VMD Tcl script that builds the backbone (N, CA, C; Angstrom):
set m [mol new atoms 477]
animate dup $m
set s [atomselect $m all]
$s set {name element resname resid chain x y z} {
  {N N LEU 1 A 61.992 90.809 151.091}
  {CA C LEU 1 A 62.856 90.979 149.928}
  {C C LEU 1 A 63.870 89.820 149.861}
  {N N TYR 2 A 64.407 89.449 151.030}
  {CA C TYR 2 A 65.368 88.353 151.099}
  {C C TYR 2 A 64.732 87.043 150.621}
  {N N ILE 3 A 63.550 86.726 151.117}
  {CA C ILE 3 A 62.848 85.500 150.735}
  {C C ILE 3 A 62.472 85.536 149.258}
  {N N LEU 4 A 62.053 86.692 148.752}
  {CA C LEU 4 A 61.714 86.847 147.337}
  {C C LEU 4 A 62.942 86.585 146.449}
  {N N THR 5 A 64.107 87.033 146.890}
  {CA C THR 5 A 65.344 86.788 146.145}
  {C C THR 5 A 65.661 85.301 146.096}
  {N N ILE 6 A 65.501 84.600 147.207}
  {CA C ILE 6 A 65.761 83.157 147.250}
  {C C ILE 6 A 64.776 82.414 146.347}
  {N N VAL 7 A 63.503 82.765 146.406}
  {CA C VAL 7 A 62.489 82.125 145.557}
  {C C VAL 7 A 62.805 82.373 144.086}
  {N N HIS 8 A 63.168 83.590 143.771}
  {CA C HIS 8 A 63.502 83.935 142.376}
  {C C HIS 8 A 64.712 83.128 141.897}
  {N N SER 9 A 65.750 82.998 142.725}
  {CA C SER 9 A 66.948 82.265 142.314}
  {C C SER 9 A 66.653 80.784 142.112}
  {N N VAL 10 A 65.806 80.205 142.953}
  {CA C VAL 10 A 65.414 78.802 142.783}
  {C C VAL 10 A 64.637 78.651 141.475}
  {N N GLY 11 A 63.712 79.557 141.233}
  {CA C GLY 11 A 62.951 79.530 139.983}
  {C C GLY 11 A 63.854 79.708 138.773}
  {N N TYR 12 A 64.828 80.579 138.882}
  {CA C TYR 12 A 65.792 80.830 137.800}
  {C C TYR 12 A 66.578 79.562 137.483}
  {N N VAL 13 A 67.119 78.930 138.509}
  {CA C VAL 13 A 67.905 77.712 138.318}
  {C C VAL 13 A 67.057 76.622 137.684}
  {N N ILE 14 A 65.853 76.442 138.174}
  {CA C ILE 14 A 64.974 75.406 137.618}
  {C C ILE 14 A 64.639 75.718 136.161}
  {N N TYR 15 A 64.299 76.964 135.849}
  {CA C TYR 15 A 63.887 77.330 134.493}
  {C C TYR 15 A 65.060 77.258 133.502}
  {N N TYR 16 A 66.223 77.822 133.880}
  {CA C TYR 16 A 67.326 77.908 132.923}
  {C C TYR 16 A 68.257 76.701 132.915}
  {N N HIS 17 A 68.345 75.968 134.011}
  {CA C HIS 17 A 69.272 74.848 134.042}
  {C C HIS 17 A 68.599 73.491 133.880}
  {N N PHE 18 A 67.337 73.397 134.246}
  {CA C PHE 18 A 66.638 72.111 134.152}
  {C C PHE 18 A 65.355 72.193 133.333}
  {N N GLY 19 A 64.943 73.384 132.986}
  {CA C GLY 19 A 63.680 73.563 132.291}
  {C C GLY 19 A 63.860 74.018 130.850}
  {N N PRO 20 A 62.843 74.680 130.302}
  {CA C PRO 20 A 62.859 75.061 128.889}
  {C C PRO 20 A 63.705 76.301 128.582}
  {N N GLY 21 A 64.169 77.007 129.595}
  {CA C GLY 21 A 64.943 78.226 129.358}
  {C C GLY 21 A 66.291 77.932 128.733}
  {N N GLU 22 A 66.743 78.825 127.884}
  {CA C GLU 22 A 68.015 78.652 127.199}
  {C C GLU 22 A 69.073 79.484 127.912}
  {N N SER 23 A 70.165 78.837 128.321}
  {CA C SER 23 A 71.217 79.570 129.022}
  {C C SER 23 A 71.964 80.464 128.041}
  {N N GLU 24 A 72.701 81.405 128.567}
  {CA C GLU 24 A 73.454 82.310 127.706}
  {C C GLU 24 A 74.495 81.557 126.892}
  {N N SER 25 A 75.139 80.568 127.495}
  {CA C SER 25 A 76.145 79.815 126.751}
  {C C SER 25 A 75.514 78.991 125.634}
  {N N THR 26 A 74.345 78.443 125.853}
  {CA C THR 26 A 73.647 77.691 124.808}
  {C C THR 26 A 73.221 78.627 123.677}
  {N N ALA 27 A 72.694 79.783 124.045}
  {CA C ALA 27 A 72.291 80.766 123.032}
  {C C ALA 27 A 73.500 81.229 122.233}
  {N N TYR 28 A 74.623 81.449 122.913}
  {CA C TYR 28 A 75.846 81.869 122.233}
  {C C TYR 28 A 76.319 80.804 121.253}
  {N N LEU 29 A 76.338 79.560 121.686}
  {CA C LEU 29 A 76.774 78.475 120.809}
  {C C LEU 29 A 75.862 78.335 119.592}
  {N N ALA 30 A 74.564 78.534 119.780}
  {CA C ALA 30 A 73.629 78.484 118.652}
  {C C ALA 30 A 73.907 79.623 117.675}
  {N N GLN 31 A 74.157 80.810 118.196}
  {CA C GLN 31 A 74.478 81.944 117.339}
  {C C GLN 31 A 75.804 81.729 116.612}
  {N N LEU 32 A 76.776 81.152 117.300}
  {CA C LEU 32 A 78.072 80.871 116.684}
  {C C LEU 32 A 77.931 79.859 115.556}
  {N N ARG 33 A 77.153 78.789 115.771}
  {CA C ARG 33 A 76.908 77.801 114.705}
  {C C ARG 33 A 76.231 78.454 113.508}
  {N N ASP 34 A 75.252 79.333 113.768}
  {CA C ASP 34 A 74.561 80.040 112.697}
  {C C ASP 34 A 75.529 80.918 111.916}
  {N N TYR 35 A 76.376 81.634 112.635}
  {CA C TYR 35 A 77.383 82.485 111.987}
  {C C TYR 35 A 78.326 81.651 111.132}
  {N N GLU 36 A 78.823 80.547 111.678}
  {CA C GLU 36 A 79.756 79.698 110.937}
  {C C GLU 36 A 79.124 79.143 109.670}
  {N N SER 37 A 77.845 78.746 109.731}
  {CA C SER 37 A 77.194 78.218 108.536}
  {C C SER 37 A 77.017 79.313 107.488}
  {N N LYS 38 A 76.660 80.512 107.936}
  {CA C LYS 38 A 76.525 81.620 106.984}
  {C C LYS 38 A 77.881 82.028 106.419}
  {N N LYS 39 A 78.927 81.955 107.226}
  {CA C LYS 39 A 80.274 82.285 106.764}
  {C C LYS 39 A 80.702 81.302 105.688}
  {N N THR 40 A 80.408 80.031 105.902}
  {CA C THR 40 A 80.746 79.019 104.909}
  {C C THR 40 A 80.011 79.283 103.599}
  {N N LEU 41 A 78.732 79.617 103.679}
  {CA C LEU 41 A 77.961 79.939 102.469}
  {C C LEU 41 A 78.521 81.174 101.773}
  {N N ARG 42 A 78.890 82.182 102.559}
  {CA C ARG 42 A 79.458 83.409 101.977}
  {C C ARG 42 A 80.783 83.115 101.285}
  {N N ASP 43 A 81.626 82.324 101.932}
  {CA C ASP 43 A 82.912 81.958 101.332}
  {C C ASP 43 A 82.708 81.193 100.025}
  {N N GLN 44 A 81.741 80.290 100.011}
  {CA C GLN 44 A 81.465 79.530 98.788}
  {C C GLN 44 A 80.969 80.448 97.677}
  {N N ALA 45 A 80.119 81.411 98.021}
  {CA C ALA 45 A 79.613 82.356 97.021}
  {C C ALA 45 A 80.739 83.227 96.484}
  {N N GLU 46 A 81.623 83.673 97.368}
  {CA C GLU 46 A 82.749 84.492 96.920}
  {C C GLU 46 A 83.688 83.680 96.042}
  {N N GLN 47 A 83.932 82.424 96.409}
  {CA C GLN 47 A 84.802 81.574 95.606}
  {C C GLN 47 A 84.192 81.305 94.228}
  {N N ALA 48 A 82.863 81.245 94.150}
  {CA C ALA 48 A 82.203 81.004 92.864}
  {C C ALA 48 A 82.361 82.191 91.925}
  {N N ASN 49 A 82.567 83.378 92.482}
  {CA C ASN 49 A 82.687 84.589 91.669}
  {C C ASN 49 A 84.126 84.953 91.346}
  {N N ILE 50 A 85.054 84.126 91.706}
  {CA C ILE 50 A 86.469 84.432 91.490}
  {C C ILE 50 A 87.135 83.248 90.794}
  {N N SER 51 A 88.075 83.550 89.925}
  {CA C SER 51 A 88.813 82.503 89.223}
  {C C SER 51 A 90.152 83.069 88.785}
  {N N GLU 52 A 90.982 82.219 88.247}
  {CA C GLU 52 A 92.271 82.663 87.705}
  {C C GLU 52 A 92.056 83.748 86.653}
  {N N ASP 53 A 91.056 83.534 85.783}
  {CA C ASP 53 A 90.805 84.501 84.714}
  {C C ASP 53 A 90.339 85.845 85.263}
  {N N VAL 54 A 89.488 85.824 86.294}
  {CA C VAL 54 A 89.016 87.068 86.908}
  {C C VAL 54 A 90.191 87.832 87.496}
  {N N LEU 55 A 91.080 87.133 88.185}
  {CA C LEU 55 A 92.246 87.790 88.780}
  {C C LEU 55 A 93.220 88.285 87.711}
  {N N LYS 56 A 93.382 87.494 86.650}
  {CA C LYS 56 A 94.269 87.922 85.560}
  {C C LYS 56 A 93.727 89.178 84.891}
  {N N THR 57 A 92.414 89.234 84.689}
  {CA C THR 57 A 91.778 90.430 84.123}
  {C C THR 57 A 91.940 91.620 85.054}
  {N N ALA 58 A 91.760 91.394 86.356}
  {CA C ALA 58 A 91.917 92.481 87.335}
  {C C ALA 58 A 93.344 93.000 87.357}
  {N N MET 59 A 94.317 92.131 87.071}
  {CA C MET 59 A 95.712 92.556 87.048}
  {C C MET 59 A 96.002 93.532 85.918}
  {N N SER 60 A 95.162 93.548 84.898}
  {CA C SER 60 A 95.362 94.488 83.794}
  {C C SER 60 A 94.399 95.665 83.864}
  {N N ASP 61 A 93.558 95.704 84.869}
  {CA C ASP 61 A 92.604 96.798 85.063}
  {C C ASP 61 A 93.231 97.832 85.999}
  {N N THR 62 A 93.535 99.006 85.470}
  {CA C THR 62 A 94.243 100.022 86.251}
  {C C THR 62 A 93.449 100.487 87.469}
  {N N SER 63 A 92.129 100.568 87.351}
  {CA C SER 63 A 91.339 101.009 88.505}
  {C C SER 63 A 91.326 99.945 89.595}
  {N N ALA 64 A 91.263 98.672 89.213}
  {CA C ALA 64 A 91.309 97.588 90.199}
  {C C ALA 64 A 92.677 97.552 90.872}
  {N N LEU 65 A 93.740 97.739 90.090}
  {CA C LEU 65 A 95.076 97.744 90.674}
  {C C LEU 65 A 95.281 98.935 91.605}
  {N N ALA 66 A 94.718 100.089 91.242}
  {CA C ALA 66 A 94.823 101.268 92.112}
  {C C ALA 66 A 94.098 101.023 93.430}
  {N N ALA 67 A 92.913 100.433 93.355}
  {CA C ALA 67 A 92.165 100.103 94.575}
  {C C ALA 67 A 92.932 99.072 95.392}
  {N N GLY 68 A 93.510 98.076 94.721}
  {CA C GLY 68 A 94.301 97.056 95.407}
  {C C GLY 68 A 95.538 97.635 96.064}
  {N N LYS 69 A 96.176 98.583 95.395}
  {CA C LYS 69 A 97.361 99.220 95.973}
  {C C LYS 69 A 96.986 100.010 97.228}
  {N N ASN 70 A 95.848 100.699 97.190}
  {CA C ASN 70 A 95.400 101.448 98.371}
  {C C ASN 70 A 95.200 100.519 99.560}
  {N N VAL 71 A 94.559 99.385 99.329}
  {CA C VAL 71 A 94.356 98.411 100.407}
  {C C VAL 71 A 95.699 97.854 100.856}
  {N N PHE 72 A 96.568 97.552 99.904}
  {CA C PHE 72 A 97.885 96.987 100.223}
  {C C PHE 72 A 98.679 97.938 101.109}
  {N N VAL 73 A 98.732 99.209 100.729}
  {CA C VAL 73 A 99.486 100.194 101.507}
  {C C VAL 73 A 98.898 100.330 102.912}
  {N N ALA 74 A 97.575 100.321 103.004}
  {CA C ALA 74 A 96.921 100.497 104.309}
  {C C ALA 74 A 97.013 99.257 105.192}
  {N N ARG 75 A 96.920 98.068 104.616}
  {CA C ARG 75 A 96.797 96.858 105.420}
  {C C ARG 75 A 97.988 95.905 105.341}
  {N N CYS 76 A 98.689 95.876 104.235}
  {CA C CYS 76 A 99.682 94.828 104.005}
  {C C CYS 76 A 101.132 95.306 104.110}
  {N N ALA 77 A 101.355 96.596 103.868}
  {CA C ALA 77 A 102.720 97.120 103.801}
  {C C ALA 77 A 103.478 96.978 105.111}
  {N N SER 78 A 102.789 96.947 106.227}
  {CA C SER 78 A 103.497 96.822 107.511}
  {C C SER 78 A 104.246 95.498 107.615}
  {N N CYS 79 A 103.774 94.468 106.944}
  {CA C CYS 79 A 104.455 93.167 106.969}
  {C C CYS 79 A 105.197 92.866 105.663}
  {N N HIS 80 A 104.655 93.310 104.547}
  {CA C HIS 80 A 105.236 92.975 103.247}
  {C C HIS 80 A 106.052 94.113 102.637}
  {N N GLY 81 A 106.076 95.294 103.269}
  {CA C GLY 81 A 106.827 96.433 102.743}
  {C C GLY 81 A 106.006 97.237 101.754}
  {N N GLN 82 A 106.344 98.505 101.616}
  {CA C GLN 82 A 105.609 99.405 100.720}
  {C C GLN 82 A 105.599 98.912 99.277}
  {N N ASN 83 A 106.669 98.257 98.855}
  {CA C ASN 83 A 106.773 97.775 97.476}
  {C C ASN 83 A 106.672 96.258 97.361}
  {N N GLY 84 A 106.283 95.597 98.465}
  {CA C GLY 84 A 106.156 94.145 98.450}
  {C C GLY 84 A 107.456 93.416 98.679}
  {N N GLU 85 A 108.491 94.129 99.145}
  {CA C GLU 85 A 109.821 93.540 99.287}
  {C C GLU 85 A 109.969 92.586 100.473}
  {N N GLY 86 A 108.985 92.566 101.351}
  {CA C GLY 86 A 109.003 91.647 102.480}
  {C C GLY 86 A 109.709 92.220 103.694}
  {N N ILE 87 A 109.035 92.204 104.813}
  {CA C ILE 87 A 109.628 92.608 106.094}
  {C C ILE 87 A 109.449 91.408 107.024}
  {N N ILE 88 A 108.265 91.296 107.618}
  {CA C ILE 88 A 107.920 90.109 108.402}
  {C C ILE 88 A 107.387 89.046 107.441}
  {N N GLY 89 A 106.516 89.481 106.542}
  {CA C GLY 89 A 105.950 88.586 105.538}
  {C C GLY 89 A 106.926 88.378 104.397}
  {N N PRO 90 A 106.612 87.445 103.508}
  {CA C PRO 90 A 107.531 87.144 102.408}
  {C C PRO 90 A 107.598 88.254 101.362}
  {N N ASN 91 A 108.676 88.238 100.609}
  {CA C ASN 91 A 108.861 89.135 99.478}
  {C C ASN 91 A 107.870 88.719 98.387}
  {N N LEU 92 A 107.024 89.632 97.966}
  {CA C LEU 92 A 106.005 89.331 96.955}
  {C C LEU 92 A 106.480 89.655 95.539}
  {N N THR 93 A 107.687 90.198 95.406}
  {CA C THR 93 A 108.147 90.639 94.091}
  {C C THR 93 A 109.070 89.644 93.408}
  {N N ASP 94 A 109.476 88.586 94.119}
  {CA C ASP 94 A 110.302 87.575 93.471}
  {C C ASP 94 A 109.404 86.552 92.786}
  {N N LYS 95 A 110.005 85.514 92.252}
  {CA C LYS 95 A 109.216 84.502 91.546}
  {C C LYS 95 A 109.064 83.233 92.394}
  {N N TYR 96 A 108.800 83.441 93.686}
  {CA C TYR 96 A 108.593 82.333 94.608}
  {C C TYR 96 A 107.280 82.563 95.345}
  {N N GLN 97 A 106.652 81.466 95.743}
  {CA C GLN 97 A 105.387 81.579 96.467}
  {C C GLN 97 A 105.365 80.519 97.565}
  {N N LEU 98 A 105.046 80.958 98.778}
  {CA C LEU 98 A 105.032 80.045 99.930}
  {C C LEU 98 A 103.831 79.105 99.927}
  {N N HIS 99 A 102.678 79.615 99.660}
  {CA C HIS 99 A 101.434 78.845 99.799}
  {C C HIS 99 A 100.765 78.720 98.435}
  {N N GLY 100 A 101.064 77.634 97.739}
  {CA C GLY 100 A 100.470 77.412 96.430}
  {C C GLY 100 A 101.333 77.961 95.312}
  {N N SER 101 A 100.710 78.071 94.134}
  {CA C SER 101 A 101.472 78.541 92.969}
  {C C SER 101 A 100.619 79.342 91.991}
  {N N THR 102 A 99.377 79.625 92.335}
  {CA C THR 102 A 98.485 80.310 91.404}
  {C C THR 102 A 97.970 81.619 91.996}
  {N N ARG 103 A 97.302 82.387 91.160}
  {CA C ARG 103 A 96.657 83.618 91.627}
  {C C ARG 103 A 95.538 83.288 92.622}
  {N N MET 104 A 94.837 82.195 92.355}
  {CA C MET 104 A 93.774 81.766 93.274}
  {C C MET 104 A 94.338 81.408 94.646}
  {N N ASP 105 A 95.545 80.873 94.674}
  {CA C ASP 105 A 96.179 80.573 95.955}
  {C C ASP 105 A 96.473 81.871 96.712}
  {N N ILE 106 A 96.892 82.896 95.991}
  {CA C ILE 106 A 97.115 84.205 96.616}
  {C C ILE 106 A 95.797 84.731 97.171}
  {N N PHE 107 A 94.732 84.649 96.384}
  {CA C PHE 107 A 93.411 85.094 96.832}
  {C C PHE 107 A 92.995 84.353 98.099}
  {N N THR 108 A 93.178 83.042 98.111}
  {CA C THR 108 A 92.781 82.230 99.261}
  {C C THR 108 A 93.573 82.621 100.500}
  {N N VAL 109 A 94.878 82.867 100.343}
  {CA C VAL 109 A 95.706 83.282 101.476}
  {C C VAL 109 A 95.242 84.638 102.001}
  {N N VAL 110 A 94.950 85.566 101.103}
  {CA C VAL 110 A 94.477 86.883 101.546}
  {C C VAL 110 A 93.126 86.746 102.240}
  {N N GLN 111 A 92.241 85.984 101.659}
  {CA C GLN 111 A 90.894 85.847 102.210}
  {C C GLN 111 A 90.874 85.086 103.532}
  {N N ARG 112 A 91.543 83.954 103.589}
  {CA C ARG 112 A 91.438 83.063 104.753}
  {C C ARG 112 A 92.623 83.124 105.709}
  {N N GLY 113 A 93.720 83.770 105.290}
  {CA C GLY 113 A 94.899 83.813 106.133}
  {C C GLY 113 A 95.628 82.483 106.128}
  {N N VAL 114 A 96.663 82.407 106.949}
  {CA C VAL 114 A 97.434 81.179 107.082}
  {C C VAL 114 A 97.531 80.864 108.571}
  {N N PRO 115 A 96.819 79.835 109.025}
  {CA C PRO 115 A 96.863 79.482 110.446}
  {C C PRO 115 A 98.295 79.211 110.912}
  {N N GLY 116 A 98.608 79.680 112.097}
  {CA C GLY 116 A 99.933 79.462 112.666}
  {C C GLY 116 A 100.975 80.463 112.219}
  {N N THR 117 A 100.565 81.445 111.414}
  {CA C THR 117 A 101.490 82.490 110.969}
  {C C THR 117 A 100.880 83.854 111.303}
  {N N ALA 118 A 101.612 84.891 110.959}
  {CA C ALA 118 A 101.113 86.250 111.198}
  {C C ALA 118 A 100.115 86.692 110.127}
  {N N MET 119 A 99.913 85.885 109.078}
  {CA C MET 119 A 99.002 86.260 107.995}
  {C C MET 119 A 97.558 86.120 108.451}
  {N N LEU 120 A 96.897 87.281 108.540}
  {CA C LEU 120 A 95.507 87.333 108.985}
  {C C LEU 120 A 94.552 86.918 107.877}
  {N N ALA 121 A 93.348 86.573 108.261}
  {CA C ALA 121 A 92.266 86.303 107.310}
  {C C ALA 121 A 91.597 87.638 106.999}
  {N N TRP 122 A 92.028 88.291 105.934}
  {CA C TRP 122 A 91.510 89.616 105.603}
  {C C TRP 122 A 90.090 89.573 105.075}
  {N N GLY 123 A 89.614 88.411 104.657}
  {CA C GLY 123 A 88.234 88.282 104.204}
  {C C GLY 123 A 87.241 88.605 105.301}
  {N N GLU 124 A 87.676 88.505 106.558}
  {CA C GLU 124 A 86.821 88.844 107.690}
  {C C GLU 124 A 86.697 90.356 107.870}
  {N N GLN 125 A 87.670 91.111 107.364}
  {CA C GLN 125 A 87.703 92.552 107.594}
  {C C GLN 125 A 87.450 93.377 106.345}
  {N N LEU 126 A 87.767 92.831 105.194}
  {CA C LEU 126 A 87.599 93.541 103.932}
  {C C LEU 126 A 86.410 92.968 103.169}
  {N N GLY 127 A 85.847 93.762 102.289}
  {CA C GLY 127 A 84.776 93.272 101.432}
  {C C GLY 127 A 85.337 92.426 100.301}
  {N N PRO 128 A 84.479 91.686 99.604}
  {CA C PRO 128 A 84.931 90.808 98.517}
  {C C PRO 128 A 85.685 91.554 97.416}
  {N N GLU 129 A 85.233 92.761 97.081}
  {CA C GLU 129 A 85.916 93.530 96.029}
  {C C GLU 129 A 87.315 93.948 96.462}
  {N N GLU 130 A 87.457 94.318 97.736}
  {CA C GLU 130 A 88.775 94.703 98.243}
  {C C GLU 130 A 89.721 93.505 98.280}
  {N N VAL 131 A 89.213 92.352 98.677}
  {CA C VAL 131 A 90.047 91.152 98.693}
  {C C VAL 131 A 90.483 90.808 97.273}
  {N N ARG 132 A 89.564 90.894 96.332}
  {CA C ARG 132 A 89.895 90.617 94.927}
  {C C ARG 132 A 90.933 91.619 94.409}
  {N N ALA 133 A 90.730 92.894 94.719}
  {CA C ALA 133 A 91.638 93.930 94.225}
  {C C ALA 133 A 93.033 93.784 94.825}
  {N N VAL 134 A 93.127 93.567 96.133}
  {CA C VAL 134 A 94.452 93.455 96.755}
  {C C VAL 134 A 95.138 92.161 96.337}
  {N N SER 135 A 94.377 91.112 96.067}
  {CA C SER 135 A 94.963 89.860 95.574}
  {C C SER 135 A 95.539 90.066 94.181}
  {N N ALA 136 A 94.798 90.758 93.330}
  {CA C ALA 136 A 95.296 91.044 91.980}
  {C C ALA 136 A 96.528 91.935 92.048}
  {N N TYR 137 A 96.513 92.920 92.943}
  {CA C TYR 137 A 97.678 93.800 93.084}
  {C C TYR 137 A 98.893 93.007 93.561}
  {N N ALA 138 A 98.703 92.158 94.570}
  {CA C ALA 138 A 99.817 91.349 95.072}
  {C C ALA 138 A 100.357 90.440 93.965}
  {N N ALA 139 A 99.465 89.861 93.181}
  {CA C ALA 139 A 99.904 89.005 92.063}
  {C C ALA 139 A 100.647 89.819 91.010}
  {N N SER 140 A 100.248 91.087 90.826}
  {CA C SER 140 A 100.913 91.927 89.816}
  {C C SER 140 A 102.331 92.304 90.229}
  {N N LEU 141 A 102.645 92.187 91.495}
  {CA C LEU 141 A 103.999 92.506 91.967}
  {C C LEU 141 A 105.010 91.430 91.580}
  {N N ARG 142 A 104.509 90.222 91.305}
  {CA C ARG 142 A 105.375 89.087 90.972}
  {C C ARG 142 A 106.315 89.442 89.827}
  {N N GLY 143 A 107.587 89.134 89.997}
  {CA C GLY 143 A 108.573 89.376 88.951}
  {C C GLY 143 A 109.158 90.768 88.963}
  {N N GLY 144 A 108.726 91.633 89.890}
  {CA C GLY 144 A 109.287 92.983 89.984}
  {C C GLY 144 A 110.681 92.991 90.569}
  {N N ASN 145 A 111.023 91.924 91.301}
  {CA C ASN 145 A 112.356 91.731 91.875}
  {C C ASN 145 A 112.891 92.940 92.624}
  {N N VAL 146 A 112.084 93.474 93.528}
  {CA C VAL 146 A 112.532 94.534 94.412}
  {C C VAL 146 A 113.434 93.888 95.445}
  {N N SER 147 A 114.615 94.477 95.663}
  {CA C SER 147 A 115.518 93.866 96.637}
  {C C SER 147 A 114.900 93.952 98.021}
  {N N GLY 148 A 115.001 92.871 98.720}
  {CA C GLY 148 A 114.398 92.785 100.047}
  {C C GLY 148 A 114.667 91.429 100.636}
  {N N LYS 149 A 113.654 90.874 101.235}
  {CA C LYS 149 A 113.761 89.580 101.892}
  {C C LYS 149 A 114.115 88.491 100.880}
  {N N GLU 150 A 114.893 87.524 101.337}
  {CA C GLU 150 A 115.299 86.401 100.482}
  {C C GLU 150 A 114.076 85.610 100.027}
  {N N PRO 151 A 114.160 84.970 98.861}
  {CA C PRO 151 A 113.033 84.167 98.364}
  {C C PRO 151 A 112.641 83.059 99.334}
  {N N GLN 152 A 111.340 82.833 99.430}
  {CA C GLN 152 A 110.801 81.772 100.272}
  {C C GLN 152 A 109.785 80.989 99.462}
  {N N GLY 153 A 109.687 79.700 99.701}
  {CA C GLY 153 A 108.706 78.887 99.018}
  {C C GLY 153 A 109.242 78.264 97.744}
  {N N ALA 154 A 108.326 77.868 96.886}
  {CA C ALA 154 A 108.674 77.182 95.637}
  {C C ALA 154 A 108.670 78.177 94.481}
  {N N PRO 155 A 109.540 77.963 93.500}
  {CA C PRO 155 A 109.537 78.843 92.328}
  {C C PRO 155 A 108.239 78.721 91.555}
  {N N VAL 156 A 107.777 79.856 91.027}
  {CA C VAL 156 A 106.521 79.906 90.285}
  {C C VAL 156 A 106.811 80.530 88.928}
  {N N GLU 157 A 106.353 79.894 87.901}
  {CA C GLU 157 A 106.515 80.431 86.543}
  {C C GLU 157 A 105.158 80.760 85.961}
  {N N GLY 158 A 105.124 81.569 84.938}
  {CA C GLY 158 A 103.912 81.815 84.179}
  {C C GLY 158 A 103.006 82.888 84.722}
  {N N PHE 159 A 103.497 83.780 85.527}
  {CA C PHE 159 A 102.661 84.870 86.012}
  {C C PHE 159 A 102.686 85.943 84.957}
}
mol reanalyze $m
mol bondsrecalc $m
mol representation Tube
mol addrep $m
């Protein structure tokens, strides 16, 4: 049994480290590259189905706003407050925006997050419809001026 174990380990090393066998780390890296390429394609497809006009229309759709509010309360309120007034995250009810100045910028922040901040990439956890709905809901809060966190970012007009 001892000799069989030694022979097997030599065969293993030769096959997986010097031969045609694929190591676990190589297989993992291949799977990761495949995932990243599919993620990029998915992001491009989602971006093709969303625009300023789509978000503006969703902002006037009561069912989309209700769905967006449900997601907001469940996922976003812990940082942005129940009414968007800002706790850890910025106040969403003033007329200022940290990252960009459009509804599409809000969608992109929700979908991809903001590296180096507490803002997660919710596109990884939510479906495309939920991301669209919560983005429209967050955009609809603009101008509500709920007292809370001080304004951050650049002033935005025309919402």
